[in-house]
C-alpha positions in Angstrom: -13.7 23.7 1.8 -15.4 22.4 -1.3 -17.0 19.0 -1.7 -14.5 18.2 -4.5 -11.5 18.7 -2.1 -13.1 16.4 0.5 -13.5 13.8 -2.2 -9.7 13.7 -2.5 -9.2 12.4 1.0 -7.8 8.9 1.4 -10.4 6.3 2.2 -9.7 3.5 4.6 -9.5 -0.1 3.6 -10.8 -3.3 5.2 -14.4 -2.4 6.0 -15.2 -1.8 9.6 -11.9 -3.0 11.0 -10.0 -0.9 8.5 -12.1 2.1 9.5 -11.5 1.6 13.2 -7.7 1.2 12.6 -7.7 4.3 10.4 -9.6 6.3 13.1 -7.2 5.2 15.8 -4.2 6.3 13.7 -5.8 9.5 12.7 -6.6 10.2 16.4 -3.0 9.5 17.5 -1.5 11.5 14.7 -3.8 14.4 15.2 -3.1 14.5 18.9 0.7 14.2 18.4 0.8 16.7 15.5 -1.5 19.2 17.1 -4.3 18.9 14.6 -7.5 20.4 15.9 -9.9 18.7 13.4 -9.0 20.8 10.4 -9.4 19.1 7.0 -6.7 21.4 5.5 -3.0 21.1 6.2 -2.9 17.8 7.8 0.6 16.6 8.7 2.1 13.3 7.7 3.1 10.9 10.4 4.9 7.6 10.2 4.8 5.0 12.9 7.6 2.5 12.9 7.7 -0.3 15.5 10.9 -2.3 16.1 9.8 -5.7 17.5 13.1 -6.1 19.2 12.6 -2.9 21.2 9.4 -4.4 22.6 11.2 -7.5 23.8 10.1 -9.7 20.9 13.3 -11.6 20.3 11.9 -13.8 17.5 9.5 -11.6 15.5 10.6 -13.1 12.2 9.7 -16.6 13.5 6.3 -15.3 14.7 5.6 -13.7 11.4 6.6 -16.9 9.5 4.4 -19.0 11.7 1.5 -16.6 11.2 1.9 -16.7 7.4 2.1 -20.5 7.5 -1.1 -20.7 9.6 -2.9 -18.3 7.2 -1.8 -20.4 4.2 -3.0 -23.6 5.9 -6.4 -21.9 6.5 -6.5 -21.0 2.7 -5.9 -17.3 3.3 -3.4 -15.3 1.2 -1.3 -12.6 2.7 -1.4 -9.0 1.5 0.5 -8.6 -1.8 1.0 -12.4 -2.2 -1.2 -12.7 -5.4 0.7 -9.8 -7.0 4.1 -11.2 -6.1 3.1 -14.6 -7.5 1.9 -13.0 -10.8 5.1 -10.9 -11.1 7.3 -14.0 -10.5 5.3 -16.0 -13.1 5.5 -13.1 -15.7 9.2 -12.7 -15.0 9.8 -16.4 -15.6 8.1 -16.0 -19.0 10.2 -12.9 -19.8 7.1 -10.7 -19.6 5.7 -7.9 -17.5 2.3 -6.2 -17.2 1.9 -2.7 -18.3 -1.3 -0.6 -18.1 -2.8 0.4 -21.4 -2.4 4.1 -20.6 1.3 3.7 -19.8 1.9 1.6 -23.0 0.2 4.3 -25.1 2.2 7.0 -23.5 5.5 5.1 -24.2 4.5 4.5 -27.8 3.7 8.3 -28.2 7.0 9.2 -26.6 8.8 6.7 -28.8 7.2 8.4 -31.9 8.1 11.9 -30.7 11.8 10.8 -30.3 11.8 8.7 -33.5 12.4 5.5 -31.7 10.9 2.2 -33.0 8.8 0.7 -30.2 9.1 -2.8 -31.7 
C-alpha cells in the first residue's frame, strides 16, 4: 500500500474524544465484519439505534432538554450555525454557492448557449 492511498483514509473529528469514538466504532465494525486489520477492502457498517427499543419512551423530550441546556450554556449544536445561515439566506431569496460550482455552471451555460443572468 502506498502512502498516497493511506492519506485518503477518513480522519476522525473532535480531537481526543472523536478519536476514541472512531476507534471504538472501527473496532466493533472490524470485529463484526471480519476485518483482520487490512487497510484495503474495508466494509461499510451502519449502526442505527432506536431509543424506543432501549426502553427510552421519551427520547425526543430528552434531546429537546439537552439542546435547551446546551443553548443556555452558550453552546451550539452540530449543524445549527449552517441551518441558521441557510434560513437567513432563504429569507433574503439567496443561497450560497462555491466559486468552483458557480464557474462550472457558467461554463455549462455557455456550452449550451444559456444566458446565466
